[in-house]
N, C-alpha and C positions, 0 to 999 in steps of 0.2 A: 386639717385644723380641728382641734378638739374644742368642745363647748362645755363649759360648766353650766349647771342649772341656774338660769338667770330669769327672774320673773319681775317685770315692771308692770304694775296694774294702774291704768289711767281710766278713771270712771267719771267723765263729765260729758255734757252735751255739746253739740255744735263744733266738734273738732274734726278736721280732715284726717281720716285714717290713711297714713302714707307709709307703706312698707313694701319692699321687694318690687317686682316688675309691675304688678297689677294692684289696684287700690280700690277699696270700697269707700264711698263717700257718705257722709251723714246727711240727714234731713233736718227739718226744723223741729223745735220743741212743740210737743203736744201733750197728750195725757201720759204717755210713757216716756221714761227717761232713757237716754242712750248710755250704755256701758261698754267698755272695751277692755279686753285683757290681751297683753302681749306675752309671748313665751318663747324660749329657746329650747324647750324640752324635747321637741319632736323633729326628727329627720334633719337635724343639724341646720335648721333654718328658722326664720321667724314665723311663728304661728300667731295669727290674730283672730280672736273671737269677738264679734260685735253683735250686740243684742239690745233689744228694747224691752224693758220690764218696768213694772210699777214699783219695784223695790230692788235694792242692791242684794238683799238676801236671796231673792228668787233667782237673780242672775248668777250669784255665787253657786247656788245649788245646781243650776243647769250647766254651768261651766265645769263643775266637778264631774258630772256625768259625761260630758263631752270629752274632757281630758282623760278620763279613765279609758274610754274607747280609743282615743288617739294613742295613748301609751301602749295599749295592747297591739295596735297596728305597728307602732314604732319598733317594738321589741320583736314581733314576729317577722317583720320585713328586714331586720337588721343584718348586715353582712360582716360587721366588725366585732360584735360583742355577744357573749353567751349570757343566758339568763337561767337561773335555777328552775328546773322542772319544765323548761320550754324547749321545744324543737323549732328552731327558726331557720332563716336562710343560711346563716353561718353554719348551722348544724349540717345542712344539706351539702355545703361546700367542703366540709371536712373530709379528709382522706385518711383512712386507716388501713394499714397493710396493703397499700398500693391501690386502693379502690374507694369510691364513695359507698356509703351505706344506703340501702333502700329504707326510708323512714316514713312512718305515718305522721302526718302533720295536722295541725288545727284546721278545721274546715275553712276558716277565714283565709289562712295562708294558701290553702289548696285552691280556693276560688281565685285569689289574686294571681297565682301561677297559671291557672287555666285561662284567665283573662289575658295574661301576657302571651300565651300561646296563640290566642285569637288575634291580637294586634300584630304579632310577628307575621302571621300569614296575611293579614289585612294590608300591611305596609310592605310586603315582599322583603321582609327581613330588616327594614330600616329601623324599626324599634325592636331590639333584640336583647332581652335580659340575659341571654346565654353568652354575652360578650365579656364576661368577667375577667377572663384571662388577659384580654387586651386592655380593658379599662383599669385593671389593677396596676399595669405598667405605667399608664398615664397618671393614675392617682399618686403613685410613688414619686414620679418625677415632679408633679405639681406640688405635692407636700414639701419635697426637698427644696424646690425653687422658691416657694413662699418663705421658707425659713432661712435659706441660704441664697439670696438673689445673685450674689457675685459668682456663684458656682452653678447656677441654674442650667439645665440641659434639656434637650429634646430627645426622647427615647429613640434608640436605633431602629430604623425601619425593618431591618432583617429580624430583629427580636420581636417586633410587632407582627410581622408576617408569620413567624413560627407560632406565636400565640393564637393568631387568627384561625389556624387550622382547627382549633378546639373551641369553636363558637357556634356549632350547629344546634338549633333547638330540637332537631330530630334525635339528639342524644339525651333528651330529657323526657322521661316516661312519667306520665300522670295517670294514676289508676283511680278512676272516679269512685268505684265501689268501696275501696278500702282507704281512700285519701292518702295513698302511698306515693312517694316521689323518689325517683332514682335518676341519677346522672351517670350514664354508662361510660363516659370518657373521664378517666381519672385526672386529666389535665384541664378539665373544663370546670368553670365556676359560674355562678349566677351573680349578676349585679342588677338590682331591681330599681335603680335610681330613676329610670325613665318612666316608671309606672307607679311606684309606691305612693308618692304624695297624692297624686290625683285619685288613685284607687281608695286610699284611706279617707280622703275628704268625702268621696261619694258614699262610702260605707257609713261614715259618721252622719252624713246628711240624712240617709234613710233611717238610721237609728233615732235621730232627733224627730223626724216626722212621725215615726211610730210612737214616740213618747209625747207627741203633741207639742213639741218645742218648735215654734215658728217665729218669724220676725228676727231671724239671725243671719249673719253672713260669716262664713269661714274663709280664711285666707292662709294657706300654707305655702310660703315661698313663692307667691305669685299665682298659685292655683286657687281660684276664687269660686265659691259655691254659695249663693244665697239659699236660705231655707224659708220660703214664703216672702211676702212683701215686707217692707220696713214696718216695724211695730208701732210707729207713730201715726200711721194712717195716711202717710204721704205717697204710698205706692211703691214703685220699683226702686231698686238700688241702682246707683250710678257706679260704673266700674271704669276707671281710667287706665289706659295702657301707656306706660311711661315712655317718654322720648329721651333716649340716652344721649342724643346730641344737644339737648337743651343745656344752655350755660346760664345758671341762675343770676350771675352778676351782670350779664350783658343782654340776655334775650328777654323778649316780651313773655310774661308768664303764660300767655295763651299758647305758647309753644311747648309747655311742659309735658303735654300728652299728645300722642299721635291720634288718639281717638278717645272719646268718652262714650261708653255704652250704657244702655238703660234696660234692665231686665230684672226679673225676680225668679224665673223658672228655668234658668239655663246655667251652664258652668263655663268658665273660661280658664285657659292655661296659657302661659307665655314661656317659651324657651328663648333665652338670650345669650349672647356671647360676651356681654360687657360687665358682668358682675363677678363671675367665678373664672379667673384666669391667672396665669403667671407669665413672666416676661423673660425671654432669652434673647440676648443681643438686640434689644430694642423692639422685639416683636412679641405681641401678646398671643398666648396659646390658651384658648378657652377649654371648657370641660365637655363639650358635645362632640363626640368622636364619630366621624363618618365611617360606617362599616365597610365601604368600598375602598377608601384611601387609607383608612386607619389613622387619619390625622384630623385635627380640628379645621373645618373648612370655614371660609369667611364670605359666603354668599349673602348672609343675612346678619343684621344686628339683632333682630327678634322675629319670631313667628308666633302669632297668637291664634288659638283655636276656640271657637264657640261651639258648644254642642249640648246635648241633653244629659251628658254624663261626664263628670269631672275626670274619671279615669281615662276615658277615651280622649278628652281634650289634651290631657297630659301626654299620653302616648303619641298622639298624632302630632303635637307640636314638636316633639323630638324628631319624628320621622320626616316631617316637612322641612325642618331646619336643614336636613341633609339632602334635600331635593332641589332641583332647579325649579323655577317658576312654572315652566311647562309641565314638568313631572308632577308638581304639587297640584296644579289645576286639574290635571287628568285624574289624580286620586280623588280630589274634591268632587268631581262629577259622578263618582261612583258611590258617594256617601249621602245619606239622607240627613237633613237637619244639622249640617255642619257648615260653618262659615269660618273663613280664614283671613287674617290680616298679616301681610308680610312687610317688614321694614328692611330695606336694603342698606348697604354700608354707606351709600351716598345720601341717605335720608328719604329716598323715594318710598312712598306708601302705596301698596297694592292691596285691594280688597276683593273678595268674592261679592257677587251682586247682592246677596242677602244680608250683608253687614249693614246696609242702609236702614234696614228695619229696626236695628238696635241702636243706631246713633242717637245720642241725646239731642233733642231738638233745641 
């Protein structure tokens, strides 16, 4: 699906910020006014910037700084488009004369790829940006199915298996001294969708902190990262995890969220099966592909991860979505300061013990 640049700016107090899987809620009016900007400019999803400022002009200035950094991330991490004078992921994926080129990349892109290598090993390959050859087949099928529902199809498993031969991260060489990147397998490509949004949000959050911009909350497609407490003096941000089984016309509104969390110094990301999918013969096929089966699995409706780092939360939510509960709990036990919320297809909610520390009282 292609997105034109659409900006709708809503700047008033006391409105619930409701977009994507995870939501930042507003507080009460005090000395600072709440401003919100929504955008479709980055990562083909809704980006929401919420901040408390004494004037709209100050908010506008800060949003301009934030969006400039987000645009840099969006372009560097892009796998579909070229940009003049920039070497991005699409550049790395390009094949010339039967081989990829070894390219020197921007330090930001190099750091994101290095982080991706870390989470690849951390998750035993469950979050693998080197799966581009497989994910591109599913992307093509999903795009076709969305535009031609009567002719929608599921990719042939044999085609997927052939592509899966070319998905090892060991074929990606990262040279720290020179910031050079090389993919040795000419049939292998990178797809950074499982990492890019979370990594970008954490990068921008640090940028904002260095600039002294606090009292803001960033939300990119359900990846949420507050920067400091709410600027109206009321304390932590509340973050709601959407209940996809909620029926607005019939259900009690208290069922709209499986949990409402309360924090200002953490990040949360949610991977879900219920927003990006297409339908073949009455069955929905979502976008999170299990590296073992090469298919979208349906163990979970969503998996949410709370951690100190938005990039880690994003990467882990993808990995855990493709794990059983037993496997996921085993991984969680090896991680510090990470909490997880699983929502199964029957509506059962399972949480690690530490989630209770963040539940809104």
